[in-house]
C-alpha positions in Angstrom: -30.1 175.3 63.4 -32.9 175.0 67.2 -36.1 176.5 67.6 -35.4 180.8 67.8 -38.4 180.7 70.2 -37.6 177.8 72.7 -34.1 176.9 71.6 -34.2 173.7 70.7 -35.0 171.2 67.9 -37.3 168.5 68.4 -37.1 165.1 67.0 -40.7 164.0 66.0 -41.5 160.7 64.8 -44.6 160.6 62.1 -47.8 157.8 62.0 -49.3 157.2 59.7 -48.8 159.3 55.8 -52.4 160.1 55.0 -53.1 163.8 53.5 -52.9 165.0 57.3 -49.6 163.0 57.3 -47.8 164.2 54.3 -49.0 167.7 55.6 -46.5 167.3 58.9 -44.0 165.6 57.3 -43.6 168.5 54.8 -43.6 171.0 57.7 -41.1 168.8 59.8 -38.8 168.8 57.0 -38.9 172.5 56.1 -38.7 173.7 59.6 -35.6 174.2 61.8 -37.6 173.5 64.7 -37.6 169.9 64.1 -36.0 166.6 62.5 -37.8 163.8 61.4 -36.7 160.5 62.8 -39.4 157.9 62.1 -41.9 157.3 59.8 -45.0 154.6 60.5 -47.1 153.7 57.1 -50.1 151.2 56.8 -49.8 150.3 53.4 -46.9 147.6 52.2 -46.0 149.6 48.5 -44.6 152.6 51.2 -42.4 150.4 53.2 -38.8 151.3 52.7 -39.8 154.1 50.5 -37.9 157.6 52.2 -40.5 159.9 53.6 -40.1 162.9 51.5 -40.8 160.6 48.2 -44.3 160.0 50.1 -44.8 163.6 51.0 -43.5 165.0 48.1 -40.4 167.0 49.1 -36.3 166.4 49.0 -34.9 163.2 49.7 -34.6 162.8 53.5 -33.0 159.6 54.6 -36.1 158.4 57.1 -37.1 155.3 55.6 -41.2 154.2 56.2 -42.1 151.2 58.0 -45.0 149.0 59.5 -43.3 147.9 62.6 -44.7 149.7 65.0 -42.1 148.1 67.9 -39.4 150.2 65.7 -41.2 153.4 66.3 -42.1 152.4 69.7 -38.4 152.3 70.5 -37.5 155.2 68.7 -35.3 158.2 71.2 -38.0 161.3 70.3 -39.4 164.3 71.9 -42.7 163.9 70.2 -45.0 161.1 68.0 -47.2 162.8 65.5 -50.2 160.3 65.7 -52.5 161.3 62.3 -54.6 157.8 61.4 -58.1 158.0 60.6 -59.2 156.9 63.2 -57.4 156.5 67.3 -55.8 153.6 68.6 -56.1 154.6 72.4 -54.1 151.7 73.8 -51.3 152.4 70.9 -51.3 156.5 72.4 -51.2 154.6 75.7 -47.8 152.8 74.6 -46.3 156.0 73.6 -47.2 157.7 76.4 -45.8 155.1 78.5 -42.4 154.7 76.9 -42.3 158.7 78.0 -42.6 160.2 73.9 -45.1 163.3 73.8 -48.2 162.8 71.4 -49.6 165.0 69.6 -52.7 163.8 67.6 -55.3 165.0 65.4 -57.9 162.2 65.7 -58.0 161.3 69.8 -60.1 162.8 72.7 -59.3 166.2 73.4 -61.9 167.5 76.0 -63.4 165.1 78.6 -67.4 164.2 78.0 -69.8 161.5 79.2 -68.3 159.7 75.8 -64.7 160.6 75.9 -63.7 160.4 79.9 -63.0 156.7 80.1 -60.0 157.2 77.3 -58.9 160.4 78.7 -59.0 158.0 82.0 -56.3 155.6 80.4 -54.7 158.2 78.3 -54.0 160.7 81.8 -52.7 157.7 83.6 -50.3 156.9 80.5 -49.1 159.8 81.1 -48.3 159.7 84.6 -46.7 156.6 84.0 -44.6 157.8 81.3 -43.9 161.0 82.7 -45.3 162.4 79.2 -47.7 164.6 77.6 -50.8 164.4 75.4 -52.6 167.0 73.1 -55.2 166.5 70.7 -55.3 169.5 67.3 -57.1 169.6 64.1 -59.5 172.2 61.9 -62.4 171.1 62.7 -63.4 169.7 65.7 -60.7 171.4 67.3 -60.1 175.5 66.2 -62.7 176.2 63.8 -65.6 174.6 65.7 -64.2 176.3 69.4 -61.0 178.4 69.4 -62.7 180.2 66.6 -66.3 181.1 68.2 -64.5 181.7 71.5 -61.9 184.0 69.6 -65.1 186.0 68.0 -67.1 185.2 71.6 -64.0 187.8 73.4 -65.1 190.7 71.7 -69.2 190.5 72.1 -71.0 191.8 75.0 -73.4 189.2 75.4 -74.1 185.4 73.3 -77.3 184.8 72.5 -76.6 181.5 70.7 -73.9 180.2 68.5 -73.6 178.8 65.1 -70.7 176.7 62.9 -70.9 175.8 59.5 -68.4 173.5 57.8 -68.9 173.6 54.3 -66.9 171.4 52.2 -66.8 171.4 48.3 -65.6 168.0 47.4 -66.2 168.0 43.6 -62.3 168.4 42.6 -60.8 168.2 46.2 -58.8 164.4 46.4 -60.0 162.9 49.2 -62.0 159.4 49.9 -64.5 160.8 51.8 -66.2 161.6 49.0 -67.2 157.4 49.2 -67.0 157.0 52.8 -69.7 159.5 53.9 -72.2 158.9 51.7 -72.0 160.5 48.4 -73.1 158.7 45.2 -75.4 156.5 47.5 -79.1 156.0 46.7 -81.1 158.4 48.9 -83.4 155.4 50.4 -80.2 153.4 51.3 -78.5 156.6 52.3 -81.2 157.2 54.9 -81.5 153.4 55.7 -78.0 153.5 57.2 -75.4 154.8 59.5 -73.5 157.7 58.0 -69.9 158.8 58.7 -71.1 162.2 59.8 -73.5 160.9 62.0 -71.0 158.6 64.1 -69.0 161.0 64.7 -70.8 163.5 66.6 -68.9 162.3 70.2 -66.7 163.9 68.3 -67.8 166.8 67.8 -69.6 167.3 70.9 -66.5 167.8 72.5 -65.2 171.2 70.5 -69.4 172.3 71.3 -68.6 171.3 75.5 -65.3 173.6 74.7 -67.3 176.3 73.3 -70.2 176.2 76.9 -67.2 176.0 79.4 -65.5 178.7 78.2 -68.9 180.5 78.6 -69.3 179.0 82.0 -72.0 176.7 81.4 -72.8 173.1 80.6 -74.2 171.0 77.8 -77.7 169.4 78.7 -77.6 167.0 76.0 -77.0 167.3 72.0 -79.3 166.4 69.9 -79.8 165.6 65.8 -82.0 167.1 63.2 -83.1 165.3 60.2 -80.8 165.2 57.8 -81.3 167.2 54.1 -80.0 166.0 50.6 -79.7 167.0 47.4 -79.2 164.8 44.6 -77.6 164.7 41.2 -78.8 166.0 38.8 -76.0 165.0 36.2 -73.3 162.5 36.5 -70.5 164.5 39.0 -67.1 163.2 37.8 -64.4 164.0 39.9 -60.9 163.5 41.2 -59.7 162.0 44.0 -59.4 158.2 44.2 -57.7 155.5 42.2 -60.6 153.4 40.8 -62.2 155.3 37.5 -63.2 154.1 34.6 -62.7 157.5 32.7 -59.0 158.9 32.1 -57.6 161.5 34.4 -61.6 161.1 36.4 -61.1 159.2 39.6 -65.1 158.8 40.1 -68.5 159.9 39.4 -71.6 160.5 41.5 -74.4 159.4 39.2 -77.4 161.4 38.5 -80.2 160.5 40.9 -78.0 159.8 44.1 -76.9 162.1 46.9 -74.5 164.6 46.1 -75.1 167.0 49.1 -75.2 166.7 52.9 -76.7 169.3 55.3 -76.1 167.6 58.6 -77.3 169.7 61.9 -76.8 169.2 65.8 -77.4 171.5 68.7 -76.2 171.2 72.2 -79.2 172.2 74.7 -77.9 174.4 77.8 -80.4 174.4 80.8 -83.2 174.0 78.6 -82.7 176.5 75.1 -80.3 175.8 72.2 -76.6 177.3 72.5 -74.7 175.9 70.1 -75.4 174.6 66.8 -72.8 172.7 64.3 -73.5 172.4 60.6 -71.9 169.6 58.5 -72.7 171.3 54.7 -70.9 168.8 52.4 -71.1 169.1 48.8 -70.2 168.1 45.3 -70.1 171.4 43.9 -72.9 173.7 43.4 -73.4 172.9 39.9 -76.1 169.9 39.1 -77.6 169.6 42.5 -81.1 169.3 43.1 -82.6 171.5 45.0 -79.1 174.2 44.7 -77.9 174.7 47.4 -74.9 177.4 46.2 -73.3 176.2 49.4 -70.2 178.1 47.7 -66.1 177.4 48.0 -65.3 175.6 50.9 -65.2 177.6 54.4 -65.6 177.6 58.3 -68.5 180.3 58.9 -68.7 181.2 63.1 -72.0 183.2 63.8 -72.3 184.6 67.2 -76.2 186.2 68.1 -75.6 188.8 70.3 -74.7 192.5 71.6 -73.0 192.6 69.3 -74.3 190.4 66.8 -71.3 189.0 65.0 -69.5 186.7 62.3 -66.6 185.8 61.1 -65.3 182.8 58.2 -62.4 181.2 57.5 -61.6 180.0 53.8 -58.4 179.7 51.9 -56.8 182.3 49.5 -58.6 182.4 45.8 -56.6 180.5 43.6 -55.8 181.4 39.9 -59.3 180.2 39.0 -61.3 182.3 41.1 -62.0 179.6 43.4 -60.5 179.1 46.9 -59.3 175.5 47.9 -60.1 173.1 50.5 -57.3 173.6 52.8 -58.8 171.3 55.6 -56.0 168.7 55.8 -53.6 171.3 56.3 -55.3 173.0 58.8 -55.8 169.7 60.6 -52.0 169.0 60.8 -51.5 172.7 61.1 -53.2 173.3 63.7 -51.8 170.3 65.8 -48.0 170.5 65.0 -48.0 174.1 65.9 -48.7 172.9 69.2 -45.6 170.1 70.0 -43.7 172.8 71.0 -45.5 173.7 74.0 -46.7 170.4 74.8 -43.3 169.3 74.9 -42.4 172.1 77.4 -45.9 171.5 79.1 -45.8 169.6 82.2 -46.9 165.3 81.9 -50.8 165.1 81.3 -53.3 166.1 79.2 -52.8 169.3 77.8 -56.1 170.7 75.9 -56.4 173.7 74.1 -56.5 176.1 77.2 -53.2 174.7 78.6 -51.5 175.1 75.1 -53.2 179.0 75.2 -51.8 180.9 72.0 -48.4 179.1 71.3 -45.5 180.1 69.8 -44.7 179.0 67.1 -41.2 178.0 66.1 -40.2 177.5 62.4 -43.2 179.0 61.2 -41.4 182.1 60.0 -38.5 181.4 57.4 -36.6 181.8 55.2 
């Protein structure tokens, strides 16, 4: 069965099978608009497994490989590239081989930090006659498309503020350790932070907003980071190491259990866009008590009229909204694949994708 929108069925390969990659595989298997043709993995214990076993679906007949050259040689319309960090040279090789690339981790908007990488990518697109697009929930969608969508119904915008709130207490995620939860506060402040290193990525979303409002960002500044500490040991699921049955890790009392990072984009000498990353180990057992609530994204526009938008998952049986960031990250990019495949060769940004048609989303 082909796409009910474009009349095509898109052959795709999945590059990396973390939380985002698994969500993509599940969609490729379920959607009549896609055919999964290859899967690249980084873990030796996944090599030779059926993609369905990795992603939790019925068998697909597609076996995972760690052979990059095998993926490079596949005849596919698009590679969905979803490792944690991008390898620009690998992306360029795929593009030069004539494969479209849609990714969740590559550069997506031209700034001083991304210009060199995008120059390489755009040249690779020209060399291979292929297209490239990056999507995701944040940076991406919640940090630029939703603010601009909300701004569309305002008469005047004075400032834009975006909040990403993630409650990690019950979320299976390696990021709990990576972002510094469980560190002594002095150790946390003494070293670099994962979120601090990611500011150039988030700055791209800020630039998308500013460009959409007809302005150029002068600079992005980082405010002091606020932390909350655990008042008791906080047990959580999500990693493979644990000394307690059924519990994957522990954030010990007195260590970092909440973080609030704030970044400001300045335009014409005044603050225009503020991004807030509020990551917690829940609302219990924190000092000070932040009461950040369930995971969500919140966009606030000050202006005429003042407007606000909240994106969160539907409430589950336990009365709480789960964090769907990995699924949303995958689908924000995956749903652009048909539009990217049908685009002229080159870098296809948010504006070029526009409001895409969504083949395969509506199905029995």
